[in-house]
C-alpha positions in Angstrom: 104.6 23.1 -60.6 105.6 18.8 -60.4 103.9 16.8 -57.8 105.5 14.5 -55.2 105.4 11.1 -56.7 102.9 8.7 -54.7 104.5 6.8 -52.0 104.0 3.0 -52.7 104.3 2.3 -49.5 102.1 3.6 -46.2 103.7 4.4 -42.9 102.1 1.3 -41.5 103.5 -0.9 -44.0 106.9 0.4 -43.2 106.4 -0.5 -40.0 105.1 -3.8 -40.5 108.2 -4.5 -42.8 110.6 -3.6 -39.8 108.1 -5.5 -37.3 107.5 -8.7 -40.0 110.0 -8.6 -42.2 108.2 -8.6 -45.6 105.6 -6.4 -47.0 103.4 -7.2 -50.3 103.0 -4.9 -52.8 100.1 -5.9 -55.2 99.5 -4.8 -58.5 103.8 -4.1 -58.8 103.1 -5.1 -62.4 100.7 -6.2 -64.9 98.9 -9.1 -65.5 99.5 -8.7 -69.3 103.4 -8.7 -68.3 103.0 -11.8 -66.2 101.4 -13.7 -69.0 104.1 -12.6 -71.7 106.7 -13.9 -69.0 105.0 -17.4 -68.3 104.8 -17.8 -72.2 108.8 -17.7 -72.3 108.8 -20.0 -69.1 106.7 -22.3 -70.6 108.6 -23.1 -73.5 112.1 -22.8 -71.1 110.3 -26.1 -69.2 110.1 -27.8 -72.1 106.6 -28.8 -70.8 103.6 -28.2 -72.6 100.6 -25.8 -70.6 97.9 -27.9 -72.2 99.5 -31.7 -71.4 99.9 -32.3 -68.0 101.6 -35.5 -68.7 104.4 -33.9 -69.7 104.7 -32.3 -65.8 107.0 -35.3 -64.6 108.8 -33.1 -62.2 108.0 -31.7 -58.7 110.0 -28.7 -59.7 112.2 -27.2 -62.6 114.7 -24.5 -61.8 115.0 -21.7 -64.8 117.6 -19.1 -64.4 118.6 -15.5 -65.7 115.8 -14.3 -67.8 116.6 -10.8 -69.7 113.5 -10.6 -71.9 111.2 -7.6 -72.3 108.5 -8.9 -70.2 111.0 -9.6 -67.2 113.0 -6.2 -67.3 109.2 -4.5 -67.6 108.1 -6.6 -64.2 111.5 -5.5 -62.3 111.5 -1.9 -63.5 107.8 -0.5 -62.6 107.4 3.1 -61.3 105.9 1.8 -58.6 108.4 -1.2 -57.8 111.0 1.2 -57.7 109.5 3.7 -55.2 108.9 0.7 -52.9 112.4 0.1 -53.1 113.6 3.6 -52.6 111.5 3.7 -49.1 112.8 0.0 -48.2 116.7 0.4 -48.6 116.8 4.0 -49.9 117.2 6.1 -52.8 120.2 5.5 -54.3 121.0 2.5 -52.1 120.3 0.1 -54.7 120.9 -1.2 -58.2 118.2 -1.9 -60.6 117.4 -5.5 -62.3 118.6 -6.1 -65.5 117.3 -9.9 -65.3 115.4 -11.9 -63.1 116.2 -15.2 -61.7 116.5 -18.2 -60.2 112.8 -19.5 -61.0 111.5 -22.4 -59.1 108.9 -23.3 -61.3 106.7 -25.8 -58.9 104.3 -28.1 -60.6 101.1 -30.1 -58.9 103.1 -33.2 -57.6 102.7 -36.2 -55.2 106.4 -36.6 -55.2 108.3 -34.3 -52.4 110.2 -31.6 -53.9 113.6 -32.1 -51.8 114.4 -28.5 -51.6 111.7 -27.4 -48.8 113.6 -26.8 -45.9 114.1 -23.6 -43.7 116.7 -21.1 -44.8 117.7 -17.6 -45.3 119.3 -16.8 -48.4 123.2 -16.7 -48.1 124.8 -13.4 -49.8 128.4 -13.9 -50.1 131.5 -16.6 -50.5 129.7 -18.0 -53.8 133.3 -18.8 -54.8 133.0 -21.8 -52.8 131.7 -24.7 -54.5 129.7 -26.0 -51.4 127.1 -23.9 -50.8 126.6 -24.9 -47.5 129.9 -22.6 -47.0 127.9 -19.5 -48.7 127.8 -16.8 -46.4 125.9 -14.2 -45.1 126.7 -11.1 -42.2 125.0 -8.7 -40.1 125.3 -6.2 -42.8 123.9 -8.3 -45.7 126.9 -7.8 -47.3 125.9 -8.3 -51.4 121.9 -8.1 -50.7 119.4 -5.6 -50.2 116.3 -7.5 -50.1 114.9 -10.8 -51.3 112.0 -10.4 -53.7 109.9 -13.0 -54.2 108.0 -11.9 -57.8 104.5 -13.7 -58.7 104.1 -14.8 -62.3 100.9 -16.6 -61.7 98.2 -16.5 -59.1 99.3 -18.1 -56.1 96.8 -19.7 -54.0 97.0 -21.8 -50.8 97.2 -24.6 -52.3 99.7 -23.6 -55.0 103.3 -24.1 -53.2 103.3 -20.6 -51.9 106.4 -19.6 -50.1 106.3 -20.4 -46.5 107.7 -17.0 -44.5 108.4 -16.9 -40.4 106.8 -13.7 -39.8 109.4 -11.7 -37.5 112.1 -14.3 -38.1 114.7 -11.5 -39.5 115.3 -10.2 -36.0 116.1 -13.6 -34.5 119.1 -14.2 -37.8 120.4 -10.3 -36.7 120.6 -11.3 -33.2 122.3 -14.7 -34.5 124.3 -12.7 -36.8 125.7 -9.6 -34.9 128.6 -11.6 -32.5 130.0 -12.6 -35.8 130.7 -9.8 -36.9 132.1 -8.5 -40.9 132.8 -12.4 -41.5 129.1 -13.7 -40.9 128.1 -17.1 -40.6 128.0 -19.7 -43.3 124.4 -21.7 -44.2 126.4 -24.7 -42.2 126.6 -22.6 -39.2 123.3 -21.1 -39.3 121.1 -25.0 -40.0 123.0 -26.1 -37.4 120.4 -25.8 -35.1 117.7 -26.4 -37.9 116.8 -22.6 -37.6 115.2 -23.3 -34.2 115.8 -19.7 -33.3 112.7 -19.0 -35.2 110.8 -22.5 -34.8 108.0 -20.1 -32.4 107.3 -17.5 -35.2 103.9 -17.7 -37.0 103.8 -18.4 -40.9 102.5 -16.6 -43.7 102.1 -17.7 -47.3 103.2 -16.0 -50.4 99.9 -15.5 -52.0 98.6 -13.4 -54.5 97.8 -12.5 -57.7 100.1 -12.5 -61.0 102.0 -9.2 -60.5 102.4 -9.2 -56.7 106.2 -8.9 -55.4 106.8 -9.7 -51.8 109.9 -7.4 -50.5 111.5 -9.4 -47.9 114.3 -8.6 -45.2 117.3 -10.5 -46.5 117.7 -12.0 -42.9 113.8 -13.7 -43.4 113.3 -17.2 -42.8 111.4 -19.0 -45.4 111.0 -22.6 -46.9 109.4 -23.8 -50.0 106.3 -26.5 -50.1 104.8 -29.1 -51.9 102.5 -28.3 -55.0 99.0 -29.6 -53.9 96.6 -27.6 -56.2 96.1 -27.7 -59.7 97.6 -25.2 -62.1 101.5 -24.6 -61.9 103.7 -21.6 -60.1 105.6 -19.4 -61.6 107.9 -17.2 -59.3 111.4 -15.5 -59.3 113.1 -15.1 -55.9 116.0 -12.5 -57.4 118.0 -10.5 -54.5 117.9 -6.6 -54.8 122.0 -6.0 -54.9 123.1 -2.7 -52.9 124.7 0.1 -54.6 126.3 0.9 -51.6 126.7 -1.3 -48.6 123.8 -1.6 -45.9 125.4 0.6 -42.6 124.2 -0.2 -39.2 126.9 3.0 -38.3 125.5 6.4 -40.1 126.5 9.4 -38.8 123.3 11.2 -40.4 121.0 8.6 -38.3 119.5 8.3 -41.5 118.9 4.4 -41.6 116.3 2.5 -43.9 114.0 0.1 -42.8 116.0 -2.5 -43.7 119.0 -0.9 -41.2 116.4 -0.1 -39.0 115.1 -3.8 -38.7 118.3 -5.2 -37.5 119.6 -2.3 -35.2 116.1 -2.7 -33.7 116.5 -6.7 -33.1 120.0 -6.6 -32.0 119.0 -3.8 -29.1 116.4 -6.1 -28.2 116.5 -8.6 -25.6 113.5 -10.2 -27.5 110.2 -9.5 -29.1 
């Protein structure tokens, strides 16, 4: 008789995801896999890990890596179980590649990309990224994921997350319907609707993955530590659209978070 696989996330963690907009999955992939991936990434940066004089920029952006370490990191059994729990079995697409990688280096220079935002999910055919869009059904994106390929401590430029901010965005998007809003429209108020939210930092050991609601408001920050930060921030692509009108009533935690935010007058 086969046993049911162990759930990756507890009921308390699912509730936390719905309330706060993210959950941290430790040991999502191995430190050995992370080390193998970093070797590839170091080579792609053109920098020497043993020569700090080559670390001349605060951030180097790399895109789309599909070598074995990256495929392994994105497709571990525990991570897949967590995705099933948050998005729904069969409702998401496995990752063949990982990207984008904003590699952040210790620097006194401002990175220039540390403003608060949410990641857009469609309308990419428009060259002006401020015109990219997101709608209340999160068309084109089931989750934002943060893969830590290096140990990230408080001074190592961890991603800043506004706890519960996905609720504010859901309420802003609801009246806009299927067309949604552009990044320019959402940013017009400087994401002020979530400015009161407490912040969390995406810190952890290499092999940690933060699974974030697609509406979470987040931001980069300058690197004030000693060791470069290696992180991937791919979207989880939906196999089927997120739905806020399921006849079965079997809503995923991603969907439940949106519905609860819309139905609530405040939290």
